N, C-alpha and C positions, 0 to 999 in steps of 0.2 A: 504494500500500500504505500509507503514512503518513496518507493521509486516513482511510482504514479504521479505523486503530489510533486516531486521534483522535476519531471517532465513537463508538467502543467505549467509550473512557475517558471521554468526556464522558456517554455514556447508560447506563453501567453501575451510577449511583448506586441505592441501595436504594428501592423504593417501598414504600407500607403494604401489608402482606402481606392484611390482611383489607378492603380498600376504603379509604372514607373519601376527605376531600379530600388531595391531594396537598401536600407542602410548597410555599412559594412559589418557592424555589430550583429546584425540579424543574419547576414551571410555567413559570418564566422559561426553563430548557432546553428544554422541549417547544415553546414558542412560537418560540424562536429555530430549532428543528430545522423547524418547519413553514415559516416565512418564508425559511430559508436552503437546506434541503436538499428541502423539499418544492418551494419555490420553483424550485430548480434546472430542474426539468422542467415545472412547472406554472406558470410565470410567477411572477417576484418579486412581483407583485400578486395571485398567484393566479388569474390571469383567463384562463390556459391558456397553452400552448407546446407543447413535446413532449407533455405531458400534458393531459388536458381543464381546463377551469374549474372549481375548487373551491371558490368564494366561496359563502357561506351562500344567497343567493338562488339560486344554480344548483343546489344541493344541497337545496333544499327539498323535503320530501316523500319524500326517500330514506329509507329504514328505516336507523336507526343501526347495527344488528348487520350490515348489508349492507356499509357504510361499514367498519366493525371488521375484518370479514372480508378486505376488499380492504387495507387497511393491513397487517395481520398475514401474510396468507399471499400479497399480491401478485396478479398476474394473469398466469397462464401464457401466453407466447406475446408478451409486450408487454415494454414498458420499464419496468413498475410492478414493482419488487423487492418482496420479503417483507420486513416490519421486525420480524417475530416474534423473531429472533435478537438484535436490540438492544433492544427496546422490551417491557415488561411488559404486560398486558391492561389494568391501571389506567393507564399510560400511553395507551394507545390509546383508552380510554373519554375520556379529559380531552381527546384530540385531537379526536375527533369530534365532542363537544360544543363544542369551539373552532370547528370548522370549520361546524356547523351553527347556531350563534349569530353567526359572525364576530366573535367577540370571546371573552375568558376567561369561562369558565362560571361 
């Protein structure tokens, strides 16, 4: 339960309401989320583990909107949780670009 409270506190920061670039501190937090929280299932190097490989070369050709939907709503019947309660759509747009490029957008 403490872990959930820490994640909620860390990711409840406001993001731009009308799009635009996220502040550097928010980008740092999201990069950490991908490396630590996503990495806990997808492998610390994102090469796969409980979840599939989510490196840029593996995701090449995947539609950004499909990835966004998976992150926001999870995959029912799998270990992939919905992140919608914790992340804004702007956050997820940034994460999708980060994953597709293999680096910060």
